[in-house]
N, C-alpha and C positions, 0 to 999 in steps of 0.2 A: 406353342405349348397349350397344353388345356387350359380352359381358366380358371376349372377348381385349383391348378397348384400354384398360381399366380400370388394370392393372398400368401402361401406358404412359403414360395419363393422372398416376395416382400419382408416378410418377416424373418426370415434367415437373415437376410442382408441387414434388417433395421438391428438384430441381436449382434450380428458382427461390428457392425459400425460403433453402438454401444459399449460393447468389449474394448474397442479401438480407443472410444475417448476414456472410457475408465482406465484403462491404461497409461495412457499418455499422461489423464490429471494424476494418477499416482505417482509419474516421475515428476511431478510439478515440485519447484522449489523456491518459486516466488508468487507471489500475486497480489494485487490491490483487492483490498475488503470488499466485499458489495456493501457492506453494513457498517457502521461504527456503534458507539456505546446508545445514541440515540439521545444523548444529554450534551451534548456537543463535545468540548475538548476534556470534560470529566470521564477518563476513561478506567478511574479505579487504580489509576497509577499505570505503572510497566507492567505490575502482575495481571490487572486488568487488560490493558491491550494484549499483551502475548495470549491471554484467555479469548479475546473474540478472534484473534489469526486461528489459535488452535482448533476452536469449535467451527470458522469455517471451512478450514480443511480438514476436520474431520468429516463433515457433511457432504464435501466434494470426493472423497476418497481417497483423501491424502493426508490421515491423520496417524498413522507411524509415525512420521517424523517430528520432529519438535521445532516447533514456531515460534518465533520472535517478532514482535514490531518493530519496526526501522523507527525508533523513537530517541531522543538524548533529554537525558536532563540535567535540572542547573544544582551547583551544590545549594545546601539548605541546611538550617538546623544541624550542624557540624555530620552532614552525610556527604560524602561526595559525590561531585557529579558522574555521569555515565554518559560516555560518548555511544551513540548510536552505532556507528562502525564497528566496535567491539563485541557488537553481541549479536551479530547476524551468522557467524561463522566464518568460512574460508571460499564457501563458491566452488564452482561456478553455480550459477541459478539458474534456472529457466522456466519460462512462464507456463500456463497450461497447456499450451498447441507444443512447446517442447524449444522454443523458441529460447538462444541463451540470450540472455541479457547483461551478463558480465561474467567474464572468468574468475574474477579474484576481486578483494575487498579494495585495491589499486586500481583494477581497471573499471568498477563499478564507481570509484566517484573521477572518474579523467574523462576527457572529451571522447574518448572509445567506447563508452557506457553505450549499450543498445536500447534504451528506454525511452520509446515512443508511446503513443497512443494505439498503437498498433500491437505492442507487445506490454505493456503494462495494462494486461489482462486482469480481470478478477478470477476467483477460483474458480468459476464457473466456464473459465474462456470467453467471456464476453467483452465487447470494448467496454468501458469506462467513458461516459459523457464528458466532453471537452469543452473548450472555448467554440463557441459557435453553437453547440447542441443547447437544448431545453429539457431539465435545466443543466447550468456548467456546474462540474463536479470536480474539476481539475484540481483544485486545491486538496491536495492530501498534509495531515499532520506528520510533521517531522520534529520540530524543536531543536533544528541542527544548523549547524553552518555547513558551507559548501562541501567542506572535507569529510563532511560524516563527525564533527566534532559537538561537543555542548557548549553553549554561552557560557561566559562568566556570570559569576552571582550579580545580582542587582537587579536592572528592570527586566520584567517578566517574560520570558518567550517561550513558556510551557504552558501557558495556564496552570501555574503553580503544580508543575511535575505532573497532570492531566487529574488535578481535582478539582477543577473552576469548571462552574457552567455557566456563570453569570457577566455580567457587562464588564466586570474588573478584569483585568490581565488581558493577554494575549500568547496568540502561541506561532513559532515560523511553521509556514507551508512551501510545500514544494509543485512543480506543475506536469501530473504524469503525463500531459501532452506536448510537454516542452514549448509551449505557447503563452505567450502575454499581451501587452497592450504594446510593446515595441519588440527590438531587437537585442534589447541589452540583455546580457549574462544572466542577470538576475530573472528575469520575463522568461529565459529558455532552461532554468534551471529547475530539475527534478525534485531537486530537496531544500532549496533555500532561496523562496523566490520574493514573499515579502510576509508581513503579517498579517494576522488575523483583526477583524473590528473589536473583539470581543471573545468571549470562551463559549457562551452558548450556542445552542443548536441555529437559531435565526441569525446571530453574528456570523459562523460560519457560512451558512447560505448565501447571506450579502456579498460575502467576497470571494463568491463562488466555487462552494465546495459543500459537503455534508459529513465531515466529520471522519472522512476514510481514512486507511493506514495502509502502508506497503509492511507487506507481511514477507520473512524469509526464513526457509528451513534451515537450522545449522547443524545438520547432519545427513 
């Protein structure tokens, strides 16, 4: 092939690859957010958290879907609790590379869920740092019990339903890489592993996180 055609062919292949990546991202129905609010666990409540998911999905070419953050809230001030499992649609859900992570809500909350460091990708299709990486960012905000339901009222498990960014309060975290300090069920849980040390960005970082979210397309 004449040398003058090599750049043209290379550009064509790059365009095809880019088109394939965009098509794949358009089919994405699940991702770990590449960023949080930047204010620790203060996400602006569920509405603010959903907006983060929607904005990141839009930037990745998947904004045609309605996105929700996988978060539960606790009952407070006469307002009923919200279960994370009830706000994410029916499934199935695929990551940015097209891999199915779960076929239904029941599957997602079972031992069969295909959620690992290799499948819990961000909206750009990139692997999210896990245990052993620097910095470790495997703690994902959920405020949820292992079955995807809310904690009862009382002790804070949601940083004031995602409105706190100080030392007070705590939020339940999951490990996107299913890896922890031991082989316990909690350490391997993607959605209910342990509480944060506080609600600030620094507190989340100190326990191995960055204020990231699980985002699911509901349609």
